C-alpha positions, 0 to 999 in steps of 0.5 A, a space after each residue: 575758627 573764623 573762616 572769613 578772616 582766613 579767606 581774607 588772609 589767603 586772598 592777601 597772599 594770592 598776590 605773592 604767589 602770583 608774583 612767584 609764578 610770574 617770575 618763574 614763567 619768564 624762564 620755564 615754559 609749561 610745567 605748571 604742575 612742577 611749578 605748583 609742587 615747588 610752591 607747595 614745598 616752599 609753603 609747607 617747608 617740605 622737601 621735594 624730589 623731582 624725577 625726569 629724563 634729562 633736558 626737562 628743565 628740572 635744575 633750571 626750574 629750581 634755580 629760577 625759583 631761587 632767583 624769584 625768592 631772593 633766598 640764599 641758594 647753593 647747588 651740589 652736583 652729586 658724583 660717586 666720589 663725593 664725601 659727606 664733608 663736601 656736603 655738610 662741612 668739616 674741621 680744618 686744622 690751623 697749624 699756626 695755633 694748633 686748633 681746628 676751625 669748622 668749615 661749613 659746607 654748601 648745606 648751610 643755605 636756604 634753598 639747596 639744589 641736590 642735583 642727580 642725588 642718586 649719583 652719590 653713595 649712601 654715606 653722602 645721601 645719609 648726611 644730607 637726609 639727616 640735615 633735611 630731617 633735623 635741620 641741623 648739622 654736627 661738625 666735630 663736637 659742635 652742632 649747628 642749626 641750618 638757616 631758616 627757611 631750609 629747603 632741599 629740592 633734589 633731582 634724579 634721572 630714572 634712566 641711568 643705572 650705571 654709577 647710580 645709588 638708588 635712594 633707600 626707601 626708608 630715607 626717601 620718605 623724608 621727601 614730602 613730595 616726589 614729582 615725576 615730570 614728562 616731556 612737554 606738549 608739542 605747543 609748549 616745545 614750540 614755545 621753548 624752541 622759539 624762546 631759546 633758539 633766539 638770544 633772549 635774556 629773561 631777568 628773574 627778579 627777587 619778588 619775595 623775602 624770607 619774611 614773606 615765606 614765613 608769612 605764607 607758612 603762618 597763613 597755611 597754619 590757618 587753612 582749615 581741614 575738616 574732620 571728614 577730610 581728615 578721615 578721608 586722608 586716614 582711609 587712603 593711607 590705611 588702605 595702603 597698609 591694609 588693602 583687605 580692610 577696604 575691600 581692595 583684595 587685589 592690592 593685598 598681593 601687590 603692596 609690600 609696605 604702605 605709607 608711614 604716619 609721615 604720609 598722613 601728615 604730608 597729605 594733610 599739609 600738602 592738601 591745605 597748601 594746594 587749597 591755598 594755591 587755589 585761593 581757598 581757606 579750607 581743604 577739600 577731598 579734591 585737594 587730597 586727590 590732586 596731591 595724593 600721587 606726589 605724596 604717596 608714590 615714593 612711600 609705597 613699596 611694591 612686592 616682587 610679583 607686582 614689579 614683575 607684572 609692571 604694576 607701578 605705585 601710581 597704578 596702586 594709588 589710582 585704584 585706592 582713590 577710585 575705591 575709597 568713598 569720597 566724603 
């Protein structure tokens, strides 16, 4: 493989990534990690789940990204009375000629914001998650392909329990990344206060097209992941399944179910995308470490005992990363 040629390709895309970041930063203050994860999801074609308390600009960040991308954008505010047809569409009866015609739902878009996804009942979540996995929707007797690129960015609020339906573990696995965002720093919050308490209208320009997104994805294909880095990824994922094999006996009683093969694929893809964000044509173990929590935190199921002791998946991942030898 020609590493120099790939380095030139990655360098050429750095300007595109800088433009996206610049536009998003016109509206979003701080939250660099969230913006990075949004861009990684875009480059890899993976779906993103954002969790955080209300008022942290989760919805605003996704909407701003959509504006900067110049892609078709739809938003669904999930509620307990939502039906699958409200998401994917349905067949409408036409009494004039006694025929049914398909009415496509908001899922037929490039970038879909699934707001408060845990408020929708299981049937609706399932309809959306199927579309995410298959990139197609069946309405009546016909199957329709979703537009390319197709990306779901979902938000959920962790503090409310009433009127919410937690995403099933098996289905949440279809999200490539789960990003947890916290309150901004004091300085960032001062900047937010100064910016939004005075009338300032920041206009976000569409700086890239669907074709540019495809170019970013083609460049990612060229980013190199060494066999040793691949083995490191496998060690991390296998340690979540069988901690004792990696001398992590303390974790054996805490993990009920480890990461799926999808975790391995996502860790590889996301690590390479992270390298691309940093202007490199090759992934390093540091890229794997930086992205591991977001890829794995929703793929590890803890035992009842671990939850009783208030152990979190993030704690488990940190322990694994500290113990697995870095190549």
